[in-house]
TIRO-2110 file (N, C-alpha, C; in Angstrom, 1 decimal):
// TIRO-2110
108.1, 81.3, 93.6, N, 1, A
107.8, 81.8, 92.2, CA, 1, A
107.6, 80.5, 91.3, C, 1, A
106.5, 80.5, 90.6, N, 2, A
106.3, 79.4, 89.6, CA, 2, A
106.3, 80.0, 88.2, C, 2, A
107.2, 79.5, 87.4, N, 3, A
107.3, 80.0, 86.0, CA, 3, A
107.2, 78.9, 85.0, C, 3, A
106.8, 79.2, 83.8, N, 4, A
106.6, 78.2, 82.7, CA, 4, A
107.7, 78.4, 81.7, C, 4, A
107.9, 77.4, 80.9, N, 5, A
108.9, 77.5, 79.8, CA, 5, A
108.1, 78.0, 78.6, C, 5, A
106.8, 78.2, 78.7, N, 6, A
106.0, 78.7, 77.5, CA, 6, A
105.9, 80.2, 77.6, C, 6, A
106.6, 80.9, 76.7, N, 7, A
106.5, 82.4, 76.7, CA, 7, A
105.1, 82.9, 76.4, C, 7, A
104.9, 84.1, 76.8, N, 8, A
103.6, 84.7, 76.7, CA, 8, A
103.5, 85.8, 75.6, C, 8, A
104.6, 85.9, 74.8, N, 9, A
104.7, 86.9, 73.8, CA, 9, A
103.6, 87.0, 72.8, C, 9, A
103.1, 85.8, 72.4, N, 10, A
102.1, 85.8, 71.3, CA, 10, A
100.7, 86.1, 71.8, C, 10, A
100.5, 85.9, 73.1, N, 11, A
99.1, 86.0, 73.6, CA, 11, A
98.6, 87.4, 73.6, C, 11, A
99.4, 88.4, 74.0, N, 12, A
98.9, 89.8, 74.1, CA, 12, A
99.8, 90.7, 73.2, C, 12, A
100.1, 90.3, 72.0, N, 13, A
100.8, 91.1, 71.0, CA, 13, A
102.1, 91.6, 71.6, C, 13, A
102.9, 90.8, 72.3, N, 14, A
104.2, 91.2, 72.8, CA, 14, A
104.2, 91.9, 74.1, C, 14, A
103.0, 92.0, 74.7, N, 15, A
102.9, 92.7, 76.0, CA, 15, A
102.8, 91.6, 77.1, C, 15, A
103.4, 91.9, 78.3, N, 16, A
103.3, 91.1, 79.5, CA, 16, A
102.3, 91.7, 80.4, C, 16, A
101.2, 91.1, 80.7, N, 17, A
100.2, 91.7, 81.7, CA, 17, A
100.8, 91.7, 83.1, C, 17, A
100.8, 92.9, 83.7, N, 18, A
101.2, 93.0, 85.1, CA, 18, A
100.1, 93.8, 85.8, C, 18, A
99.6, 93.2, 86.8, N, 19, A
98.5, 93.8, 87.6, CA, 19, A
99.1, 94.8, 88.6, C, 19, A
98.6, 96.0, 88.6, N, 20, A
99.1, 97.0, 89.5, CA, 20, A
98.0, 97.6, 90.3, C, 20, A
98.2, 97.7, 91.6, N, 21, A
97.2, 98.5, 92.4, CA, 21, A
98.0, 99.5, 93.3, C, 21, A
97.5, 100.7, 93.3, N, 22, A
98.1, 101.8, 94.1, CA, 22, A
97.1, 102.4, 95.1, C, 22, A
97.6, 102.6, 96.3, N, 23, A
96.9, 103.3, 97.3, CA, 23, A
97.5, 104.7, 97.5, C, 23, A
96.7, 105.7, 97.6, N, 24, A
97.2, 107.0, 97.6, CA, 24, A
96.5, 107.9, 98.7, C, 24, A
97.0, 109.1, 98.8, N, 25, A
96.4, 110.1, 99.7, CA, 25, A
95.5, 111.1, 99.0, C, 25, A
94.8, 110.6, 97.9, N, 26, A
94.0, 111.5, 97.2, CA, 26, A
93.8, 111.1, 95.8, C, 26, A
93.2, 112.0, 94.9, N, 27, A
92.9, 111.6, 93.6, CA, 27, A
93.8, 112.3, 92.5, C, 27, A
94.5, 113.3, 93.0, N, 28, A
95.4, 114.1, 92.0, CA, 28, A
96.8, 113.5, 92.0, C, 28, A
97.1, 112.9, 90.9, N, 29, A
98.4, 112.2, 90.7, CA, 29, A
99.6, 113.1, 90.9, C, 29, A
99.4, 114.4, 90.6, N, 30, A
100.5, 115.4, 90.6, CA, 30, A
100.7, 115.9, 92.1, C, 30, A
99.6, 115.9, 92.8, N, 31, A
99.7, 116.6, 94.1, CA, 31, A
99.7, 115.6, 95.3, C, 31, A
98.9, 114.6, 95.2, N, 32, A
98.7, 113.7, 96.3, CA, 32, A
99.7, 112.5, 96.4, C, 32, A
100.0, 112.1, 97.6, N, 33, A
101.1, 111.1, 97.8, CA, 33, A
100.7, 109.7, 97.3, C, 33, A
101.6, 109.0, 96.7, N, 34, A
101.5, 107.6, 96.5, CA, 34, A
102.0, 106.9, 97.7, C, 34, A
101.2, 106.1, 98.3, N, 35, A
101.5, 105.5, 99.7, CA, 35, A
101.8, 104.0, 99.7, C, 35, A
101.3, 103.3, 98.7, N, 36, A
101.5, 101.9, 98.6, CA, 36, A
101.3, 101.4, 97.2, C, 36, A
102.2, 100.5, 96.7, N, 37, A
102.0, 100.0, 95.4, CA, 37, A
102.3, 98.5, 95.4, C, 37, A
101.5, 97.8, 94.6, N, 38, A
101.7, 96.3, 94.5, CA, 38, A
101.7, 95.9, 93.0, C, 38, A
102.5, 94.9, 92.7, N, 39, A
102.5, 94.4, 91.3, CA, 39, A
102.4, 92.9, 91.3, C, 39, A
101.5, 92.3, 90.5, N, 40, A
101.4, 90.9, 90.4, CA, 40, A
101.6, 90.5, 89.0, C, 40, A
102.5, 89.6, 88.8, N, 41, A
102.9, 89.1, 87.4, CA, 41, A
102.2, 87.8, 87.1, C, 41, A
101.6, 87.7, 85.9, N, 42, A
100.9, 86.5, 85.5, CA, 42, A
101.6, 86.0, 84.3, C, 42, A
101.6, 84.6, 84.2, N, 43, A
102.3, 83.9, 83.1, CA, 43, A
101.6, 82.6, 82.8, C, 43, A
102.0, 82.0, 81.7, N, 44, A
101.4, 80.7, 81.4, CA, 44, A
102.0, 79.6, 82.3, C, 44, A
101.1, 78.6, 82.6, N, 45, A
101.6, 77.4, 83.2, CA, 45, A
101.8, 76.4, 82.0, C, 45, A
102.1, 75.1, 82.3, N, 46, A
102.4, 74.1, 81.3, CA, 46, A
101.3, 73.8, 80.4, C, 46, A
100.0, 74.2, 80.8, N, 47, A
98.8, 74.0, 80.0, CA, 47, A
98.4, 75.2, 79.3, C, 47, A
99.2, 76.2, 79.3, N, 48, A
98.9, 77.5, 78.7, CA, 48, A
97.7, 78.2, 79.3, C, 48, A
97.6, 77.9, 80.6, N, 49, A
96.6, 78.6, 81.5, CA, 49, A
97.3, 79.8, 82.1, C, 49, A
96.6, 80.9, 82.2, N, 50, A
97.3, 82.1, 82.8, CA, 50, A
97.2, 81.9, 84.4, C, 50, A
98.3, 82.1, 85.0, N, 51, A
98.3, 81.9, 86.5, CA, 51, A
99.2, 83.1, 87.1, C, 51, A
99.0, 83.3, 88.4, N, 52, A
99.9, 84.2, 89.1, CA, 52, A
101.2, 83.6, 89.4, C, 52, A
102.3, 84.2, 89.1, N, 53, A
103.6, 83.6, 89.3, CA, 53, A
104.5, 84.5, 90.3, C, 53, A
104.2, 85.7, 90.4, N, 54, A
104.9, 86.6, 91.4, CA, 54, A
104.1, 87.7, 91.9, C, 54, A
104.3, 88.1, 93.1, N, 55, A
103.7, 89.3, 93.7, CA, 55, A
104.7, 90.1, 94.5, C, 55, A
104.7, 91.4, 94.3, N, 56, A
105.6, 92.3, 95.0, CA, 56, A
104.8, 93.5, 95.5, C, 56, A
105.2, 94.0, 96.6, N, 57, A
104.5, 95.2, 97.1, CA, 57, A
105.4, 96.0, 98.1, C, 57, A
105.2, 97.3, 98.3, N, 58, A
105.9, 98.0, 99.2, CA, 58, A
105.1, 99.3, 99.6, C, 58, A
105.3, 99.7, 100.9, N, 59, A
104.8, 101.0, 101.3, CA, 59, A
105.8, 102.1, 100.8, C, 59, A
105.2, 103.3, 100.6, N, 60, A
106.0, 104.4, 100.0, CA, 60, A
105.9, 105.6, 100.8, C, 60, A
107.1, 106.3, 101.0, N, 61, A
107.2, 107.5, 101.7, CA, 61, A
106.6, 108.6, 100.9, C, 61, A
105.7, 109.5, 101.4, N, 62, A
105.2, 110.6, 100.6, CA, 62, A
106.3, 111.4, 100.0, C, 62, A
106.2, 111.8, 98.7, N, 63, A
107.2, 112.6, 98.1, CA, 63, A
107.2, 114.0, 98.8, C, 63, A
108.3, 114.8, 98.6, N, 64, A
108.4, 116.1, 99.2, CA, 64, A
107.3, 117.0, 98.8, C, 64, A
106.6, 117.7, 99.7, N, 65, A
105.5, 118.6, 99.5, CA, 65, A
104.2, 117.9, 99.0, C, 65, A
104.2, 116.6, 99.2, N, 66, A
102.9, 115.9, 98.8, CA, 66, A
101.8, 116.3, 99.7, C, 66, A
100.6, 116.3, 99.1, N, 67, A
99.4, 116.6, 99.9, CA, 67, A
98.7, 115.3, 100.3, C, 67, A
98.1, 115.4, 101.5, N, 68, A
97.5, 114.2, 102.1, CA, 68, A
96.0, 114.6, 102.4, C, 68, A
95.1, 113.9, 101.7, N, 69, A
93.7, 114.2, 101.9, CA, 69, A
93.1, 113.3, 103.0, C, 69, A
92.6, 113.9, 104.0, N, 70, A
92.1, 113.1, 105.2, CA, 70, A
91.0, 112.1, 104.8, C, 70, A
90.1, 112.4, 103.9, N, 71, A
89.1, 111.5, 103.5, CA, 71, A
89.7, 110.3, 102.8, C, 71, A
90.7, 110.5, 102.0, N, 72, A
91.3, 109.4, 101.3, CA, 72, A
92.0, 108.4, 102.3, C, 72, A
92.7, 109.0, 103.3, N, 73, A
93.4, 108.2, 104.3, CA, 73, A
92.4, 107.5, 105.2, C, 73, A
91.3, 108.1, 105.4, N, 74, A
90.3, 107.4, 106.2, CA, 74, A
89.7, 106.2, 105.4, C, 74, A
89.6, 106.4, 104.1, N, 75, A
89.0, 105.3, 103.3, CA, 75, A
89.9, 104.1, 103.2, C, 75, A
91.2, 104.4, 102.9, N, 76, A
92.2, 103.2, 102.8, CA, 76, A
92.8, 102.8, 104.1, C, 76, A
92.6, 103.5, 105.2, N, 77, A
93.1, 103.1, 106.5, CA, 77, A
94.6, 103.2, 106.6, C, 77, A
95.3, 104.0, 105.8, N, 78, A
96.7, 104.1, 105.9, CA, 78, A
97.1, 105.4, 106.7, C, 78, A
98.0, 105.2, 107.6, N, 79, A
98.6, 106.3, 108.4, CA, 79, A
100.0, 106.5, 107.8, C, 79, A
100.2, 107.5, 106.9, N, 80, A
101.5, 107.7, 106.3, CA, 80, A
102.7, 107.9, 107.2, C, 80, A
102.4, 108.2, 108.5, N, 81, A
103.5, 108.5, 109.4, CA, 81, A
103.7, 107.4, 110.4, C, 81, A
103.0, 106.2, 110.2, N, 82, A
103.1, 105.1, 111.2, CA, 82, A
104.5, 104.6, 111.1, C, 82, A
105.2, 104.4, 112.3, N, 83, A
106.6, 104.0, 112.3, CA, 83, A
106.8, 102.5, 111.8, C, 83, A
105.7, 101.7, 111.8, N, 84, A
105.9, 100.3, 111.3, CA, 84, A
105.5, 100.1, 109.9, C, 84, A
105.3, 101.1, 109.1, N, 85, A
104.9, 101.0, 107.7, CA, 85, A
106.1, 100.4, 106.9, C, 85, A
107.3, 100.6, 107.4, N, 86, A
108.5, 100.2, 106.7, CA, 86, A
108.5, 100.7, 105.2, C, 86, A
108.1, 102.0, 105.1, N, 87, A
108.0, 102.6, 103.8, CA, 87, A
109.4, 103.0, 103.3, C, 87, A
109.5, 103.1, 101.9, N, 88, A
110.7, 103.5, 101.3, CA, 88, A
110.4, 104.6, 100.3, C, 88, A
111.5, 105.3, 99.8, N, 89, A
111.3, 106.4, 98.9, CA, 89, A
110.7, 105.9, 97.6, C, 89, A
110.1, 106.8, 96.9, N, 90, A
109.4, 106.5, 95.6, CA, 90, A
110.4, 105.8, 94.6, C, 90, A
111.5, 106.4, 94.4, N, 91, A
112.5, 105.9, 93.4, CA, 91, A
112.9, 104.4, 93.8, C, 91, A
113.2, 104.2, 95.0, N, 92, A
113.5, 102.8, 95.5, CA, 92, A
112.3, 101.9, 95.3, C, 92, A
111.1, 102.3, 95.6, N, 93, A
109.9, 101.5, 95.4, CA, 93, A
109.7, 101.1, 94.0, C, 93, A
109.9, 102.0, 93.1, N, 94, A
109.7, 101.7, 91.6, CA, 94, A
110.8, 100.8, 91.2, C, 94, A
112.0, 101.0, 91.6, N, 95, A
113.1, 100.1, 91.2, CA, 95, A
112.9, 98.7, 91.7, C, 95, A
112.4, 98.6, 92.9, N, 96, A
112.1, 97.3, 93.5, CA, 96, A
111.1, 96.5, 92.7, C, 96, A
110.0, 97.2, 92.2, N, 97, A
109.0, 96.5, 91.4, CA, 97, A
109.4, 96.3, 90.0, C, 97, A
110.1, 97.3, 89.4, N, 98, A
110.5, 97.2, 88.0, CA, 98, A
111.5, 96.1, 87.7, C, 98, A
112.4, 95.8, 88.7, N, 99, A
113.4, 94.8, 88.4, CA, 99, A
112.8, 93.4, 88.1, C, 99, A
111.9, 92.8, 88.9, N, 100, A
111.3, 91.5, 88.5, CA, 100, A
110.4, 91.6, 87.3, C, 100, A
109.8, 92.7, 87.1, N, 101, A
109.0, 92.9, 85.9, CA, 101, A
109.8, 92.8, 84.6, C, 101, A
111.0, 93.5, 84.7, N, 102, A
111.9, 93.4, 83.5, CA, 102, A
112.3, 92.0, 83.2, C, 102, A
112.6, 91.2, 84.3, N, 103, A
113.1, 89.9, 84.1, CA, 103, A
111.9, 89.0, 83.5, C, 103, A
110.7, 89.3, 84.0, N, 104, A
109.6, 88.5, 83.4, CA, 104, A
109.3, 88.8, 82.0, C, 104, A
109.5, 90.1, 81.6, N, 105, A
109.4, 90.5, 80.2, CA, 105, A
110.4, 89.8, 79.4, C, 105, A
111.6, 89.7, 79.8, N, 106, A
112.6, 89.0, 79.1, CA, 106, A
112.4, 87.5, 78.9, C, 106, A
112.0, 86.8, 80.0, N, 107, A
111.8, 85.4, 79.9, CA, 107, A
110.6, 85.0, 79.1, C, 107, A
109.6, 86.0, 78.9, N, 108, A
108.5, 85.7, 78.1, CA, 108, A
108.6, 86.2, 76.7, C, 108, A
109.8, 86.7, 76.3, N, 109, A
110.0, 87.2, 75.0, CA, 109, A
109.1, 88.4, 74.6, C, 109, A
108.7, 89.1, 75.6, N, 110, A
107.8, 90.3, 75.4, CA, 110, A
108.6, 91.6, 75.2, C, 110, A
108.0, 92.6, 74.7, N, 111, A
108.6, 93.9, 74.4, CA, 111, A
108.5, 94.8, 75.6, C, 111, A
107.4, 94.8, 76.3, N, 112, A
107.2, 95.6, 77.5, CA, 112, A
106.0, 95.1, 78.3, C, 112, A
105.7, 95.6, 79.4, N, 113, A
104.6, 95.3, 80.2, CA, 113, A
103.4, 96.2, 79.9, C, 113, A
102.2, 95.6, 80.1, N, 114, A
101.0, 96.4, 80.0, CA, 114, A
100.3, 96.4, 81.4, C, 114, A
99.9, 97.5, 81.9, N, 115, A
99.3, 97.6, 83.2, CA, 115, A
97.9, 97.0, 83.1, C, 115, A
97.6, 96.1, 84.0, N, 116, A
96.2, 95.6, 84.2, CA, 116, A
95.7, 96.1, 85.6, C, 116, A
94.6, 96.7, 85.6, N, 117, A
94.0, 97.3, 86.8, CA, 117, A
92.5, 97.4, 86.8, C, 117, A
92.0, 97.7, 87.9, N, 118, A
90.5, 97.9, 88.0, CA, 118, A
90.3, 99.4, 88.0, C, 118, A
89.7, 99.9, 86.9, N, 119, A
89.7, 101.3, 86.6, CA, 119, A
91.1, 101.8, 86.5, C, 119, A
92.0, 101.3, 85.6, N, 120, A
93.4, 101.5, 85.6, CA, 120, A
93.9, 102.9, 85.3, C, 120, A
92.9, 103.8, 84.8, N, 121, A
93.3, 105.2, 84.5, CA, 121, A
93.9, 105.8, 85.7, C, 121, A
93.3, 105.5, 86.9, N, 122, A
93.8, 106.0, 88.2, CA, 122, A
95.2, 105.5, 88.5, C, 122, A
95.5, 104.2, 88.3, N, 123, A
96.8, 103.7, 88.7, CA, 123, A
97.9, 104.1, 87.7, C, 123, A
97.6, 104.1, 86.4, N, 124, A
98.6, 104.5, 85.5, CA, 124, A
99.0, 106.0, 85.6, C, 124, A
98.0, 106.8, 86.0, N, 125, A
98.3, 108.2, 86.2, CA, 125, A
99.2, 108.4, 87.4, C, 125, A
99.0, 107.7, 88.5, N, 126, A
99.9, 107.8, 89.6, CA, 126, A
101.2, 107.2, 89.3, C, 126, A
101.2, 106.1, 88.6, N, 127, A
102.5, 105.5, 88.3, CA, 127, A
103.3, 106.4, 87.4, C, 127, A
102.7, 106.9, 86.3, N, 128, A
103.5, 107.8, 85.4, CA, 128, A
104.0, 109.1, 86.2, C, 128, A
103.2, 109.6, 87.1, N, 129, A
103.6, 110.8, 87.8, CA, 129, A
104.8, 110.5, 88.7, C, 129, A
104.8, 109.3, 89.3, N, 130, A
105.9, 108.9, 90.1, CA, 130, A
107.2, 108.7, 89.3, C, 130, A
107.0, 108.1, 88.1, N, 131, A
108.1, 107.9, 87.2, CA, 131, A
108.7, 109.2, 86.8, C, 131, A
107.9, 110.2, 86.5, N, 132, A
108.3, 111.5, 86.1, CA, 132, A
109.1, 112.2, 87.3, C, 132, A
108.5, 112.1, 88.5, N, 133, A
109.2, 112.7, 89.7, CA, 133, A
110.5, 112.1, 89.9, C, 133, A
110.7, 110.8, 89.8, N, 134, A
111.9, 110.1, 90.2, CA, 134, A
112.9, 110.1, 89.0, C, 134, A
112.4, 110.6, 87.8, N, 135, A
113.3, 110.6, 86.6, CA, 135, A
113.8, 109.3, 86.2, C, 135, A
113.0, 108.2, 86.4, N, 136, A
113.4, 106.9, 85.9, CA, 136, A
113.2, 106.9, 84.4, C, 136, A
114.2, 106.5, 83.7, N, 137, A
114.2, 106.6, 82.3, CA, 137, A
113.6, 105.3, 81.6, C, 137, A
113.8, 104.2, 82.3, N, 138, A
113.4, 102.9, 81.6, CA, 138, A
112.2, 102.3, 82.4, C, 138, A
111.0, 102.8, 82.1, N, 139, A
109.8, 102.1, 82.7, CA, 139, A
109.5, 100.9, 81.8, C, 139, A
109.2, 99.8, 82.5, N, 140, A
108.8, 98.6, 81.7, CA, 140, A
107.4, 98.7, 81.1, C, 140, A
106.6, 99.7, 81.5, N, 141, A
105.2, 99.7, 81.1, CA, 141, A
105.0, 100.6, 79.9, C, 141, A
104.0, 100.2, 79.1, N, 142, A
103.4, 101.1, 78.1, CA, 142, A
102.9, 102.3, 78.8, C, 142, A
103.1, 103.5, 78.3, N, 143, A
102.8, 104.7, 79.0, CA, 143, A
101.3, 105.0, 79.1, C, 143, A
100.5, 104.4, 78.2, N, 144, A
99.0, 104.7, 78.3, CA, 144, A
98.1, 103.6, 78.1, C, 144, A
98.5, 102.5, 77.4, N, 145, A
97.6, 101.4, 77.1, CA, 145, A
97.5, 100.5, 78.4, C, 145, A
96.3, 100.1, 78.7, N, 146, A
96.0, 99.3, 79.9, CA, 146, A
94.9, 98.2, 79.6, C, 146, A
94.8, 97.2, 80.4, N, 147, A
93.7, 96.3, 80.4, CA, 147, A
92.8, 96.6, 81.7, C, 147, A
91.5, 96.7, 81.5, N, 148, A
90.6, 97.1, 82.6, CA, 148, A
89.7, 96.0, 83.0, C, 148, A
89.8, 95.5, 84.3, N, 149, A
89.0, 94.4, 84.8, CA, 149, A
87.6, 94.9, 85.1, C, 149, A
87.4, 96.2, 85.2, N, 150, A
86.0, 96.7, 85.4, CA, 150, A
85.2, 96.4, 84.1, C, 150, A
85.8, 96.7, 83.0, N, 151, A
85.2, 96.5, 81.7, CA, 151, A
85.0, 95.0, 81.4, C, 151, A
86.1, 94.2, 81.7, N, 152, A
86.0, 92.7, 81.5, CA, 152, A
84.9, 92.1, 82.4, C, 152, A
84.8, 92.7, 83.7, N, 153, A
83.8, 92.2, 84.6, CA, 153, A
82.4, 92.5, 84.2, C, 153, A
82.2, 93.7, 83.6, N, 154, A
80.9, 94.0, 83.1, CA, 154, A
80.5, 93.1, 81.9, C, 154, A
81.5, 92.7, 81.1, N, 155, A
81.2, 91.8, 80.0, CA, 155, A
80.9, 90.4, 80.5, C, 155, A
81.7, 89.9, 81.4, N, 156, A
81.7, 88.5, 81.8, CA, 156, A
80.7, 88.2, 82.9, C, 156, A
80.5, 89.2, 83.8, N, 157, A
79.7, 88.9, 85.0, CA, 157, A
78.7, 90.0, 85.3, C, 157, A
78.4, 90.9, 84.4, N, 158, A
77.4, 92.0, 84.6, CA, 158, A
77.6, 92.8, 85.9, C, 158, A
78.9, 92.9, 86.3, N, 159, A
79.2, 93.7, 87.4, CA, 159, A
80.5, 94.6, 87.1, C, 159, A
80.6, 95.7, 87.8, N, 160, A
81.8, 96.6, 87.5, CA, 160, A
82.6, 96.9, 88.8, C, 160, A
82.0, 96.6, 90.0, N, 161, A
82.7, 96.8, 91.3, CA, 161, A
83.5, 95.6, 91.5, C, 161, A
84.8, 95.8, 91.9, N, 162, A
85.7, 94.7, 92.0, CA, 162, A
85.2, 93.6, 92.9, C, 162, A
84.7, 94.0, 94.1, N, 163, A
84.3, 92.9, 95.1, CA, 163, A
83.1, 92.1, 94.5, C, 163, A
82.2, 92.8, 93.8, N, 164, A
81.0, 92.1, 93.3, CA, 164, A
81.4, 91.2, 92.1, C, 164, A
82.3, 91.7, 91.3, N, 165, A
82.8, 90.8, 90.2, CA, 165, A
83.5, 89.6, 90.7, C, 165, A
84.4, 89.8, 91.7, N, 166, A
85.1, 88.7, 92.3, CA, 166, A
84.1, 87.6, 92.8, C, 166, A
83.1, 88.1, 93.6, N, 167, A
82.2, 87.1, 94.2, CA, 167, A
81.3, 86.5, 93.1, C, 167, A
80.9, 87.3, 92.1, N, 168, A
80.1, 86.7, 91.0, CA, 168, A
80.8, 85.6, 90.2, C, 168, A
82.2, 85.8, 90.2, N, 169, A
83.0, 84.8, 89.5, CA, 169, A
83.3, 83.6, 90.4, C, 169, A
82.8, 83.6, 91.6, N, 170, A
83.0, 82.4, 92.5, CA, 170, A
84.3, 82.4, 93.2, C, 170, A
85.0, 83.6, 93.2, N, 171, A
86.2, 83.7, 94.0, CA, 171, A
85.9, 84.3, 95.4, C, 171, A
86.9, 84.1, 96.3, N, 172, A
86.7, 84.6, 97.6, CA, 172, A
87.0, 86.1, 97.7, C, 172, A
86.3, 86.8, 98.6, N, 173, A
86.5, 88.2, 98.9, CA, 173, A
86.4, 88.5, 100.4, C, 173, A
87.3, 89.2, 101.0, N, 174, A
87.3, 89.5, 102.4, CA, 174, A
87.3, 91.0, 102.5, C, 174, A
86.2, 91.6, 102.9, N, 175, A
86.1, 93.1, 103.0, CA, 175, A
87.2, 93.7, 103.9, C, 175, A
87.5, 93.0, 105.0, N, 176, A
88.5, 93.6, 105.9, CA, 176, A
89.9, 93.7, 105.3, C, 176, A
90.2, 93.0, 104.2, N, 177, A
91.5, 93.0, 103.6, CA, 177, A
91.5, 94.0, 102.4, C, 177, A
90.3, 94.5, 102.0, N, 178, A
90.3, 95.3, 100.8, CA, 178, A
91.0, 96.7, 101.1, C, 178, A
91.4, 97.3, 100.0, N, 179, A
92.1, 98.6, 100.0, CA, 179, A
93.5, 98.4, 100.5, C, 179, A
94.0, 97.2, 100.6, N, 180, A
95.4, 97.0, 100.7, CA, 180, A
95.9, 96.8, 99.3, C, 180, A
96.9, 97.4, 98.9, N, 181, A
97.4, 97.4, 97.4, CA, 181, A
97.6, 95.9, 97.0, C, 181, A
98.3, 95.1, 97.9, N, 182, A
98.6, 93.8, 97.5, CA, 182, A
97.3, 92.9, 97.4, C, 182, A
96.4, 93.0, 98.4, N, 183, A
95.2, 92.2, 98.3, CA, 183, A
94.4, 92.6, 97.1, C, 183, A
94.2, 93.8, 96.8, N, 184, A
93.4, 94.2, 95.7, CA, 184, A
94.1, 93.8, 94.4, C, 184, A
95.4, 93.9, 94.3, N, 185, A
96.1, 93.5, 93.1, CA, 185, A
96.0, 92.0, 92.9, C, 185, A
96.1, 91.2, 94.0, N, 186, A
96.0, 89.7, 93.9, CA, 186, A
94.6, 89.3, 93.4, C, 186, A
93.6, 90.0, 93.9, N, 187, A
92.2, 89.6, 93.5, CA, 187, A
91.9, 90.1, 92.1, C, 187, A
92.5, 91.2, 91.7, N, 188, A
92.3, 91.6, 90.3, CA, 188, A
93.0, 90.7, 89.4, C, 188, A
94.2, 90.2, 89.8, N, 189, A
95.0, 89.2, 89.0, CA, 189, A
94.2, 87.9, 88.9, C, 189, A
93.7, 87.4, 90.0, N, 190, A
92.9, 86.2, 89.9, CA, 190, A
91.7, 86.3, 89.0, C, 190, A
91.1, 87.4, 89.0, N, 191, A
89.9, 87.7, 88.1, CA, 191, A
90.4, 87.8, 86.7, C, 191, A
91.5, 88.5, 86.4, N, 192, A
92.0, 88.6, 85.0, CA, 192, A
92.3, 87.2, 84.5, C, 192, A
93.0, 86.4, 85.3, N, 193, A
93.4, 85.1, 84.8, CA, 193, A
92.1, 84.2, 84.5, C, 193, A
91.2, 84.3, 85.4, N, 194, A
89.9, 83.5, 85.2, CA, 194, A
89.2, 83.9, 83.9, C, 194, A
89.1, 85.2, 83.7, N, 195, A
88.4, 85.6, 82.5, CA, 195, A
89.1, 85.2, 81.2, C, 195, A
90.5, 85.4, 81.2, N, 196, A
91.3, 85.0, 80.0, CA, 196, A
91.2, 83.5, 79.8, C, 196, A
91.3, 82.7, 80.8, N, 197, A
91.3, 81.3, 80.7, CA, 197, A
89.9, 80.8, 80.3, C, 197, A
88.8, 81.4, 80.8, N, 198, A
87.5, 81.0, 80.3, CA, 198, A
87.2, 81.4, 78.9, C, 198, A
87.8, 82.5, 78.5, N, 199, A
87.7, 82.8, 77.0, CA, 199, A
88.3, 81.8, 76.2, C, 199, A
89.5, 81.3, 76.6, N, 200, A
90.2, 80.2, 75.9, CA, 200, A
89.3, 79.0, 75.8, C, 200, A
88.7, 78.6, 76.9, N, 201, A
87.8, 77.5, 77.0, CA, 201, A
86.6, 77.6, 76.1, C, 201, A
86.1, 78.8, 76.0, N, 202, A
84.9, 79.1, 75.2, CA, 202, A
85.3, 79.0, 73.7, C, 202, A
86.4, 79.5, 73.4, N, 203, A
86.9, 79.4, 72.0, CA, 203, A
87.0, 78.0, 71.6, C, 203, A
87.6, 77.1, 72.5, N, 204, A
87.8, 75.7, 72.2, CA, 204, A
86.4, 75.0, 72.0, C, 204, A
85.4, 75.4, 72.8, N, 205, A
84.1, 74.8, 72.8, CA, 205, A
83.4, 75.1, 71.4, C, 205, A
83.5, 76.4, 71.1, N, 206, A
82.9, 76.9, 69.8, CA, 206, A
83.6, 76.2, 68.6, C, 206, A
84.9, 76.1, 68.6, N, 207, A
85.6, 75.4, 67.6, CA, 207, A
85.2, 73.9, 67.4, C, 207, A
85.0, 73.3, 68.6, N, 208, A
84.6, 71.9, 68.6, CA, 208, A
83.2, 71.7, 68.0, C, 208, A
82.3, 72.6, 68.3, N, 209, A
80.9, 72.6, 67.8, CA, 209, A
80.9, 72.8, 66.3, C, 209, A
81.7, 73.7, 65.8, N, 210, A
81.8, 74.0, 64.4, CA, 210, A
82.3, 72.9, 63.6, C, 210, A
83.3, 72.1, 64.2, N, 211, A
83.9, 71.0, 63.5, CA, 211, A
82.9, 69.8, 63.5, C, 211, A
END
C-alpha cells in the first residue's frame, strides 16, 4: 500500500473516490446474486497526482433464495458453486471491503466515500441491496451519488465502452481478464486517475497561457 500525507478532502468536496466493480448473476439487484466485488482506493501522491493505493476483492456466496441467470453466468464466466472460489457470505464480504475504506476516509479527512464505476447505477444498486439484506448500518458510501467513467470517457476520449476508452487513453487492456471484478475495477481506477490528472494538467496549462 502506498499512501500520501496529502489528504484528498478538498479535491472532491469531502468525498473519497473508491472504484467499485461488481459481478452478478443477473440484472435485478433484489433478486439476483452478488457473486464478486472489488474495491480500489485512489489517493494523492506527493505531487498531488491521483494514484491507486489499495485494492481489495472477494468472491461472494449467493444470498439465500437468490436467483441465478444462466446468460449472466455465461457472460462473466463465474460458476457460483465452484469449490475453489473461496467465496464468503455477503455480510463478511462487505465488512472486509468497508474496513479499509473507512480507514482511507479517515486519513484523507473525508466525510464519506463516493462510488466510482463504469455505468455505476448498476453497481450502486447491487451494493445498496446487499447493505440492506445484511443490515449493515454504517456504509461508508454516499447512498446515491456516483462518478461515472462512461460519461468521463465520452467527454475525454469519445468512447463509452470501458475497453475502448482504456485503449483510447493509451492504457493496456486484456480481453481474457475482463469481467473479473478486480480487473475491471483496476482498469476503471487507472482511467479515472488519468482523466483527473490530465484535467489538472490542462488547468495548469490554461492558467499559464492566461498569465
